[in-house]
Phi, psi and omega in degrees: 000124185279163184304318183292357185266012181244152175261122180275143167089010178304309185252036181103168177312126178083007170270148176225120193249130179296159178252355175217148184268143170243138186302159180297315182296322178289317178295323177300316179290325176299314183288338168306303189296315181292321177300319182300317181293324190266357184263109181305144174077357189284158188292150182250004175296105179301329184293328176289321178297306180298334182283350173282118185252134178243125178225147183153180177292150183295323188266136178301163172246003176259127186292154180094174191269345180292132180288044181307309181303305181292327177293316178290326171302320185289317180295325172294323173307320174304313182302315180295324169298318181292328178299317179297317181293321174303313185295318171307318178293333179280344178105013173275141175271123186243158173282340191067022179260143177225133176251122167238118178274116189291332167307301181301323180297325181296324180284336183309323177291346178266014190308317184296343181262347186259072176227138176230130175235108177052038182092344178273145175216185177063212182296337177301336178305322183297345179265000178295121182313324186278354176270087185291131170302122172242011182275357182043045175079008188307326183238028189284347180228167178302316183298320184291318183300318185272011167282350174252085178202177180253121194236153175283165180229183178280355173277109183314120173082010181238124177250169190222128177276104176284141178214119189280351185060205175273012182204078193287336190304310177295325179298311179293316176299332180294337179252006176091031177247129180284120182293343180265004182295149182250140176221146184288346184200165173298315180308312182297319180294315185298321182292324181291310177298324180304319181298325183293307189293335177290352174272343179259143172284167183291320182290329180292322176290318171304316184290323173299310181296324185286318181292340178268355185075033181255150177288165180150155181198144168301145175276095183280151155283166179302321182293313184292336171293314179292346180270353173278152175306317183287323180287327174291311182308309181295322185290351177282347189256148175288157180296306179274104199238114180197162180202163171286142182284139181293137181075011175259009183299339183280355176286125181293170176291150174250111182286148172288149179299130173294175177294328177303308188290325180220104185288346174304116181281354176291149190305321184261017180297136184091349174284126179261119182242133174252116179261114174246087197201166168221175169066237203244299196296307173292323179289329177299315175299317180298322179286341174290309185295323176300320181296328177291353181111353184279155179268113183252124170245133173260128168259126184232164164234123184297348178276345178260139182290159180206178191270105188300311186303337186289350180297331190272342186238302200277015176245006179300130174083002189245168158243152184226131177233162183256115175241144180245107188289358176279344176265126181299318180304319182290323177297319176298321172302310183307312184293325176295325177291313178303315185295330179266347195275145169282321182225136172238126174258127182243118183242016176272179173307144180299125173093348187293313181280339169304309183296343176266003186089004185233035180257210184302319189296312178305303186304316180291324173302305184295325187291318182297321179299325179280338187066033177220113187306157172240146180256127188233120174242128164273126174239122185216194178269319194245003177095183189287349190198177181098160190294350176257356187307325180261006182283144176292145177199158182232179177303319187293328179293315181299319176302319172296312195284318181287343176114356185296314181296324182294315184291319178290314179305315177292333177281339181271358172100359180284159184297156176317132180086343176281125179266160176220129178301143166304146199288351183224171169286060191294309176295319173304303190284333180289315181290335170298313178290319175309310174306316178298321174292327178291321178292312178307316186292323184289327179287325172303312189278341172295320182287338181272324198230349184078181176084177176256145185236146185225143175212170177217137172236122184234150182300311183294325177296323175292311176307313179300320184296321184287344181260358178293152186298328183289342178274311183079169185232153169289149177292159176303320180301323178290319174309310179302314182302315178302319177291315181302319183295306194267344175049049180301146175288160183299139179241130194224170185293331188277354189272148178276159184291332171292323179294319190285317187288329172290324176289331173295316184295323177295317178292323174300321177297315187289329175294318184296326174298323182283321191255357185105199187278066180247162176056236179302343181263000181285098178305336184289346179277348187248164169233153188246136169240130182269139174054044169283172184298340183265349180162175179289331173228095177268124179237126171231176180288136184278170172305144182279324186282127175232128170258102192258350175295134179308335187293321186234030182295330182289345185271351186304137177311132172197155178266140179260357177212151183282162176302146175235162174298160166303150174056035190273326191271143178283324177215164178198130166233158182286146182286000000 
């Protein structure tokens, strides 16, 4: 479908809506082809692109007009292709075929919610004694929970995404809300905060958050975001954004282990990945790389808050150690891991680890000393440069900034400007697979061309890409068809993303009960771990990329160890 076949403005300024519906599998293939063309350095081997097969229901399972399901399916298709390229570099003969079930891809953004432990699921999982609370009470009261919500301002028609982060107290105080105030419900807390935000103009709230170093964003339309200096800066970068680091050309190529050297037939067998990250996006990347065969070590600090539910899903295939960079011994441990790693995933604010002496500069220095290049990935909110680049940000901020929340709110019938979050951690999880494509592409090119490689994947960049005219949005009648099928519960500006994703999972469950073993009841979409630390039967969503041809079935991504809690292992060195 060409750009001229879309109608502009249906969901607000800068939105582009299709005039005809295309099924999710067909649309996923179209997006894959376009992404392959738009990604610098991506393969031109048409057989690998043609070899990606998308299967699934024609109708999306995610509410709203944004093509999140098809887009994330296409990103997994890219990963499958690069996986084949790496296997071929390792000396494996492959079919070049990749299968992506688009129904499973639709569930992928809900990964943290789709957990079963010995028959328990949903919020009950958090009561499992092995699931240690790492959020430090960040969401423990109604007022703290509603510190992450979208609010009206004194500026007519302009709403603001407030975000209490993992420490809501100073952010609430900055606008004049007592973080210790007690409320009977989240609704009551929301109304209280709402009265306060309506005393600020949208620009005053933006400036206040910026000056204090806090996250937050005006709910932009797609057009108004691209009118900002930051929006234009980010738009200059491709979605899969990486390059060889200047002056590392003398470092020779690093070959992948051959089948004789490492019989593990998964693409990334023998690759050492150091994950320095919290919450969802970068950890999602790490667990995807682990399924691809990489040895992944996650470094946490028990002093820092984190997203508790991620322990049960996004730690699959990893080991995790507790390091405190205030301690010299722990600094030495981290430096030794950096020195040995092939890949470093950095998911903190841009520059924050650099200021602690453990950023890209150290990684490049140690890589030069060992004469073996390193792959370094920054995953953040706003991208590699621009005046917001070092600003803190989360998925909800990216949703508001790029225009996603605006489009969703408009599609649900709310007034212009009122944002509603996309119903799942879509940007987080999708940036996870985007980051994995980035890392795998850099590893491939390190093996081909040598040097060290550096890339960046951003939440806002992902969101903005899904709103571009070449992608398009579903028509209002398709949005209604999705709602009629799944009967999703009401979604409003006050709700936290955790509330939203459990609500979506309930709707999927109810639909599965009515229609048979589909979506959340399809056992083919899951993998089971026996006798994990969490219980005798832990079930989580399986990897989306599947190599189903018998020639390369042993290479299909899978985890060889169950998820473990944060800070679980006493020590860890790369295998």
